[in-house]
N, C-alpha and C positions, 0 to 999 in steps of 0.2 A: 458933530465936533471935529470933522476933517476941514470945514470950513473955517475954523477958528486957530487951529494947531495942526502942525503937519505929524503925519502917522507917526514917523519917528520919533516924535517928542512924546506923543501921548502914550506911546510903545512903552518907551523908558521911564514914563511915570508910573505904570500899569505893570511895570518889571515883566515884559513878556518882549519877546522880539520879532522884529518886523516881519522877517522872513517867514515866522510861525503865522503871524495875522493874516498875512497875505496867503500861507496854503490853505488855512481854515476858510478865507473868504472863498478864493477858487471852488473847495469841496463843497461848500454850501450853494453855491452857483451853479455847479455842476449836477444837481438835484433837481433845479426848476426847469420848466421847459423855458424855452427862449432861444434868442439867437446861437448859432453855433459857435461863437467866439467865447462863449458863457459854458461849453463844455469840454472836460480834458478829453484827450484820444482815449484815457480810459472808460470815463463814464459812458463815452458814443459807444464804445466796443462793446459794453455791458447790454447797451441798448440793442445793438445789433446782433450779438450772439441770442438774446431771447426772440428777437423777433427771426432769425434765421431757425431757432427751436420750433415756434410755434408754425411757422411754415411749412415743415420737414424740410428745410432745406432748399425749398424751390424757386428762390429770388437769388437773381443776378444782381450787379449793383443798380440799375436803372428801376427795379423796382422795389429795392430797397430804401433807397433815394425819396421816391413815392411814399413808404409805408413811414417812413419817418417824420416827412413832412405833415401826414395825415393824423399823425401824434403831436404837431406840434413842436418839433425840434426841426429849428429852422437850419439847415445845411447844406453847403454845397456839393453838388455831384461828384467831382474829382477827390474832394476830402473821404467821401463815401466809396469810392472806387479804389483809393489808395490804402485806406482803411483795413478794407477787405482783402486786398491781393496780399497786404504785409502780414495778416494775420490766416491768412487759409480759410476765409469764408467763400466760399465758391457754389453756385448753384449745382445743383445736380445733373449732370449731362442727359440728355436725350439718347436713348439706346434705340434701334429697329427692333419692332416685335411683329411676331405674327398673328394677322387676323383670321381668322377662320370665315369662309365665306363659300359655300357649295353651289357652283351656278351651272355646274353639268345636271340638268332637268330639262323636261320638254313643257313646263308650265309656261303660261304667256308670262310677258315680259312688258312692264310699263315704259312709255317714253320718257327721256330724262328732260322734265320740265323747268328745271333749274340751270344746267347751260353753266353750273359754277358760279353764279350768281348768289352770292352768300350772305349778302345784305339784306334782309327785310325791312321793310319801313316802319314796321309796328310788332309787337308781339301776338304769337299765334298766329301767323302768318307760314311759316315757313320753319319744319320741323325736320330733322335729322334721325336716321336709328341705325344702329350696327350692332353686333354681337365679338364679344371676344372672350378670351378663356383664360381660366387662373388652375393652376396646378396646387395639390394638397397633398397630405398624406393618405388623405381618403380616396382621392382621383381630382377629376375635375370640377371645378366649377365653373358654369357660363353666366355671364352676365350681359346683359340685353340692356340698353341704354336709349332714352329719347332726347335730344337737345334742342331746344328753341334758339334758332340761330339771329333771332334777334338780339339776345342778350348772352348766349351760349348756355344759359343755364339748364341744367341736369332736370326736367320735369317730371321725366318717368324713368322705375327702371325695373329688372326682376331679375334675379341670381337663380337657378337651377344646376341641379346635377344632369340636364340633358341640352339638346337643342333643337327640341321640339317646336312645330308651329305656335305652340301654347304662350315659348317663353317669351318671344317677342310681342304676342297678344297681349300678354300682361302686362310689358313695361307702356306700351299705347295705352291701354284701359287705365293705368294709372295716370299717365299724362292727360288721358281726356277728362276722368272726373275730378284733376285737381285745377283743370284750365277753362273747361267747359268752351271749347273756341268756335267760333261761329263757323257754319258750311263754307267749304272751297279752302281751307287750309291744304297746304301741300305737304307731304311725307314724302322725305327723301331717302332711299336708302341702296344698298347693292344688288345684285341681282340672286343673292340666296334663296335658296329653296325656300327657308323660312319667311321670308318676305312675299314670295310669289305664292306661296300658297293659297288655297281657296279660303281656308279658315281667316287668313291677315287678310286678303285683299275684302273679305265680305265686311271684315270688323270697319275698315276703312272706309266703305261704302255705307255704312249704317250709322256712322257719326259723321258723314257729309265731307270727308276727306278724299284728296287726288294723292291717287299715286305716283310717285316719280323715280326712276333707277338709273344709278349710273350707267357708263359704258362696260361692259364685262373686262373685267383685268386692269382697270383705271382707277386707283387710288386717289389721282386729284379728283375726281370728280363726286368725292366726299371729303375732302380735305377737312374741314373742321372736326368732324368724330375721328377721323385718324388723329389727328392731333390731339383731340382729346386723349385717346386711351395711352398715348407716349407721355402725355402729363400724370396720368393716373398712373402706369405702369412705372414710371421714373422716380416718381414721389412715394408710393404706396407701397409696391408689391418689389420692386427689383430687388435681390440679395437678401430677401425673407424667406423664410422656410414655415409653410402654414402646417401645423397637425393636422388641423380638420378644416371641413368648408365651413362652418362659422364661424373661426378665427378668420379665415380669407374675405368672408362676406364683411364683419364686423370693419375690418380695416378697409375696405372698399367705401361702407356707408359714411366711417369717420373723414375719408377725404374728400368723399361727395358733399357732405356738410359745410365741410372745410371751402372747398371749390366756390358751392354756390353760394357761400355767406361771405366769404373772406379774399380769397385769392383775386389779386390786381391783374385787370388784363389790359396789355397797352393798347389792345385795337378797341379798348371800350375808354379810352382815358385815363386808365388806371384805375378802373373802379371796378369792383367785384360785379356778378352778372346781377345780381338780385340788388344792389345798390344804384346799378345802370338802370335796371327795368323803375325801381323806383323813382326815381327821377324825372324817367320816361314820363310817370303816369301823373307827377307833379305838375310838370308841364301841360299836360293836356288837361287837367284841372285849372289850372290858371287860365289857358286859353279860352276854355268855356263860360268860365266865371264873368 
């Protein structure tokens, strides 16, 4: 009809206002994926606030921009940055947290086989592990995690009310049963007594893994795991009070599921750990075909 009659004439015949027609048209377009120009600021903010809630306030404007693009909403970086700034959508800032490491022991210490080279060429070549703790009204709950440094995916974990060697062994056992890596994998950790223990070292040997340990008191030698703790506590734990250990454990498990499946990593080309690994496996199958 617009090709035959001007909009103003059609509106007059139908006894509706031209401004009302254009408002209706803008509202309709804002509900459909498409170029950013077809979205009002209000519609974009609704999407951004929903994402902000889904990702537990973790994303700043670069990750928010990538998430919108992934959902089919084409929008410029500057517009995302401006809207987030104007409406107080900010990423939760990282804070410093204490990590428990007891290196005052006489147990044997493994050499540092990694030397801060945290970028393996394939999955199941280099894992890292560490322990942290979470306060609850029932007492501490200790978390041990195992991370595959290829994709930054959490492949094993254990949560217990103690810090015995069995805590880290259980996390390693979960990772091994889930991934079944070939012999020769390097497991990198700090010099904590749990990782130096005969129980843990025997487990590594039985599964064909090589032990690697960072230098004493140098957090940069295990930087990816330290970064993971920072993200976990900032996004999921800081400012929350847990009545029970179970409540804290549920919060951790919920965030780790989000982290593995959904959280976009700038170092992975703004893919989640699982997406990154799935793409790698698909590329390998394509090469072999």
